[in-house]
N, C-alpha and C positions, 0 to 999 in steps of 0.2 A: 416470657413465657413465664405462667403461673403454676402449672401445674409439674411434677419431679415423673420423668419414665426412667424407668429400666436403661433405656437405648440411652440419654444423657448419660446418666452414670457415667457406665460404659465408655462415653466417649469421653469424660472428663478424666477420668483414671489413666486411660489411655496415653490423653495426653500428658500426666504426669509421668508416667510410666517416660514417655519419648524426651519430657525435661530432664531426665535422669539421665539414661540410656546417653543423648548426646549433650549433656555437661551444660546443658542452659541453665539461665536464672531468670526466664519468662519466655511466656506462651500466652498470647491471644487470639482467639477463635470469635468470628461472629456468624449464626448459619442464622437465615431466614426460613421458614417451614409455609407461612402462608402470607398473606396480609397482617395481622396483628400475632402473630405466633414465631417469635424470636428466641432465640440461644446467645448469650455474649456471655464469652469463658476467659477469662483470664489469668493464668497460672502461673505464681512467681514465687521465687523459695530464695531466699537470703542466703549468701553467699559471704563468707570472712573474708575480711580484705585485709593482705598481709601485707606491709608496704617496709621494705627495706633500705636502711640509708646507710649509706659508707661513712662509715668515721674514718679519719688521717689516721697512717700507722703511728704508734706512741714514738718519738720523736726524744734521740739520748740528750739529759740537758744541757750537755756541753756547745750543743748544736741548735741556738734557736732560731726560729723560722718564723718571718714574718707574718702574723696573723691574715694578711691581708691578701696575701699570695699563695696558701695553701685552699681556701675552695673555688677562689677563681676558675682553675684546669677543670676541676670535677664539676661545674656548673656550663662549661661550653663541652666536654665530653660528649653529653647527649641529653635533649632537655626531658625533663622530670616527663611528662603524657606525653607520648607518641600521637594518642588520639585528637590533641591539642594544636599539633605543627600544621600548619599549613599545607604543606606540604604531602601530608599522609593522606593515603589513596584507604576511602573506605568502604569496607562490605556493603554490598548493595541487595543483598540478603544473608539470612543465615542458612548458614548448610557446613558442610565439611570442604575443606581447601585442599585441592592436590596444586602442585605446585610446576606438574609435570603432566603429559599427555597419556602416559602410563607406567607404572610400577617400571625403575629399571632405566627408563628414556632419559637421557637429559632435560633439565629444569627449559621450562620457556624463557625464564632471566635468573640472571646473577645479580651481587652487588658489582656494583663500577657498569653493569650495561648501559649501554644507552638506546634509548626505545621513542618510539616514535608514538604519534596520538594514535590510539586505537588498535597497537599493537599489543595481543595478548600477554598477562602478564600471568595468567593461571585460571584454574578451572575450580568454581563452586557446584558441588555435585548438592541439589535441592531437590528432593522427592524422587531422586533417582533421572533426575535431568541434570545433564552436563552443563554448566553453562561457562561461558568462555570471559573471563571480567578482562575489558580491554582498559587500555593505558587514557587514563584522561585526557595526558598532555605529556609531551616532547621532553624528554633529560634526561636522567643519568638516574640507576638504583642506587638510595644511599642503604637505604637499611629494606632487609627482609623481615615484617612481623613476628610470622605465623612459621608454624613449622607443615609439613608436607603432614596430609591426613590429620589436621587438627579442624577440631570445631570452629564457626564464627560466628559471631552473633552480627545481624544488622549494623550499620554502622562503628561495627570495630575497625581498627588498620589493620590494612595490609599489607599496605610497603610504603616506604618515601623515596618520593621522586622529585629532585631538585633538578 
């Protein structure tokens, strides 16, 4: 689209506000008005990435600890990036995650629960529509990576099922 109109400007401003209101980092929309008239908008913002590195506690000089023994347990405890875990369940959409059917109700699943393929893990609300997120496989819930009512992005890891 070569010309700018006020409706498009207002639309782009609304997208920017939506980005901030839902703590998103990127939004992309493509609109087709006619055969050769379209609007492609991508709104994104840089987020500060804070990485926390766990340092071992200071050790008294009288009790030396072998260097190879310290880092191994920390590495086994949790993978650095849950998104790279092959057992992670990714979010199929952008929206708000709900772990229970309604406020105050029991969550669909808890850590340690056994789930079967197709069982509802949570709900993601997108555009006022409640979308049930099914388990992609049978297994045990090892970790829940999102909080109830938290915004999620497409592809973000939701849970770890082993």
